[in-house]
N, C-alpha and C positions, 0 to 999 in steps of 0.2 A: 345341325343348329347354326344359324348365322351369328357371327360375332357382332357385338354392339359397336356402334359408331361413337367415337369420343370427340368432344370439343368441337362440334360442328354448328353450334348456335352462336349468333352474334351477341356480344356482351357489352360493347362500348359504342360510343358515338364520336364522330369527328366531322369537321367542316371541310368542304371542298373550297379552297380559298378563292378561286376565280369566279365561282357562282354564289357562294354563301350557303349552298345546299348542305343539309345535315344527313350523313349516312351512318348506318350501323355496321359494325364489323366485328370479326373474331380475330384472335391472334393467329399468326401463321403457324402451320403444323409442320411435322417432320418432312412430309412430302414436298411442301413448298420450300422449306429451308434447304433441302437437298438440291433443288433446282437452282436456288440462289448461290449455293456454294459452288456448283458446277460452273455457273456463269462467271463467278468471280475468278475461278481458277483459269478460265479461258483468257482473261485479260482483254477481252473484246468488248469495247464500249457498247456497241449495239446489242450484243447478247446480254450484257449485264442490265442495260436499261429495259430491254424487253422482259427480262426475268422479274425485275422489280414491278413493272406495270402488270404483268400477268399475275403476280402474287397479290397485288392490290385488288385486282379484279376477282380473284378467287375468294378473298377474305371479306370483301364488302357484300353485305346482304343485297341480293338482287343483281350484283355485278355493276360494272361501270361502262359508260360510253367512252372507251379508251381513246377514240379519235378526237375527243373534245378536251382531253386533259392537257393543261399547260405544263411547261417544264417545272414551274414552282408548285403546281398542284402535286405532281409526282414526288418532289422532294419533301414537301411538308407532310403529305399523307403517309409516305413510307416511313418517315421518322416517327410519326405517331404509332403506326402499326408495329414498328420495331420495338418501341418502348413498352408496348403491352405484350409483346411476344418474348422478348429476351430480358428486358429490364429497363426501368425508367432512368437509370444512370448509365452513361457511357464513359469509359476511361480512354482518353486519347493522349497521344504523346506530342508535345509541343516543344520546339527548340527555343531556348532562352535567347532574347535579342542581344544580350550583353556578352555571355560567355559560350553560347552555342550548346550548352548542356541540354540534354533531352529530359523533359519533365513530364510526369504523368499527371493529368488534370482531369477531374471528374466533371462531367456536364450533365445537368438534369434535363433530359429530353422533353419532359413535360412542360418545361418553361419556355420552349421554343414556340414562336408564333410568326405569322406573316400578316402584314397589313396590305390589303389590296387597294390601291388608289381608286377613288370613285369619280375622278375628274373626266373631262371630255377627252375622248380618244381621237377626235377629228383634228388634223393638222392642216392649216391653211398654208400652202406652199406658193401660191400666187393669187392674184386678184380673182381669177376665174376657176382655179383648181384647188381642191382639198383632198386629203387622204384620210380615210378612216382606218385606224390601226387596230391590230389585235395582238395579244401576247403570244409568243411562240409556243406551238404545241410540241409535246414530247416527240410526236411522230416526225417533226421537222429535224430533230436531232438524230433520230435513228436513220434518217435518209442520208446522213453524211457519213461517209466511210471513215474508218479509223485513220487512214493515211492522210485524209484531207481535213481532219478535225480542227487543227489549229491554223489552217491556211486562210489566206485572204478570200479565196473562193468560197470557203465555208461560211465566213462572216457575211459575205454578200448573199449567199443562199438563205441564211437566217433572217437577214433584213428583208429579203424579198418575201419570205413566208409571213412576215408581220403586216404586210399591206393587205387589208381585207377588201377595201373598195377605193376606187378613185372617183371623186365626185366633181363633175363639171357643171356648167350652167344648165345643160340639157339632160344629163343622165347620171346615173349612179352605176358605175361599172364594177361588177363582181369579178374579182381577180381569179376566182376559181374557174371562170370561163375563158381565161386568157392563157396562152401558152407561155412557158417560162422564158423563152427567147424575147418575146415582146415585152414582158415585165422587166427583164434585164435591160432592154433598150430604154424603157421608160425611166428606170433608175439612173442609168448612165447619162441620160439627157439632163439631169438635175445639175444645178450649180452647187458649189460647196456649202452654202448656207442652207439651201433646201435639203440637201442630203444630211446635214448635221441635225436638222429637226427630227428626222426619222431615227437617226442614231441615238439621239438623246432619249427618245421614247424607249428604245430597246435597252439602253444602259440603265434607265430608271425603273425597269420592271421589278416587281417584288422579288425578294431573295430570302432564302432561309438563312438568317444570320443571328449571331449571338456574341455579345461582348463578354470577355472573361478577363479576370485579373489573377495573377498567381506570383508567388515568390519563388525564385529559382532555388532548387535544393542545393546547388553548388555555390553560386556567388551571392545568394541572398538578395539579389536585386529584384525589384518589382517589375512585372511585365504586364502590359495591356495588349490584348489581341482581339480582333474581330474575326470570328469564324464565319465563312460563307460557303454555302453549297453543302448538299447532303453528305458528300464523301468526307468532309472535315469532321463529322460528328461520330464516325465509327472507326 
């Protein structure tokens, strides 16, 4: 006699921030939690991110087009998934700004949200050339090795991945059809002001963030903090 399957039906809904699409999902199960724990123990950023995305794909009804997920899609969706799988409150440890005492602070994960700007993503960098931008995909991060994660080269790789099209008076050039070396040369041919316009777009992309206030258990001083990024909430 075959054993029954448990907890394999979607129970909740959430939004994919970059598209606004609503998907149904179930909490992650022991088999997915095991994969996540192994990835965390590895301390390999690529393995951890891939485990997070694979877990999302397994838990969302019908799966996901993983290649289309932005970095903030992954952060937001996994936080929602974690809240329904482990608990809607996460206890995190934050250092007091005044006395450096470590404080335990509870964060309601259900209160977290991301607002995606609906403005124009086309940047005019000269009288005849514009750039159509896209938010960085999670796959762009996994392509960067752990050794280069915080390097200048990694920052340029991320910026390069955000350029979707170059628009001239005569054509709209799809950057997927261009080789990385030519794209790099194009970026390096910009002046400082043109490059800053691209950097401003990337710096202004949506982030999973939350403002918290707490009174230090040791010195009783009030602290105000802004938490950003998925890792800060667990």
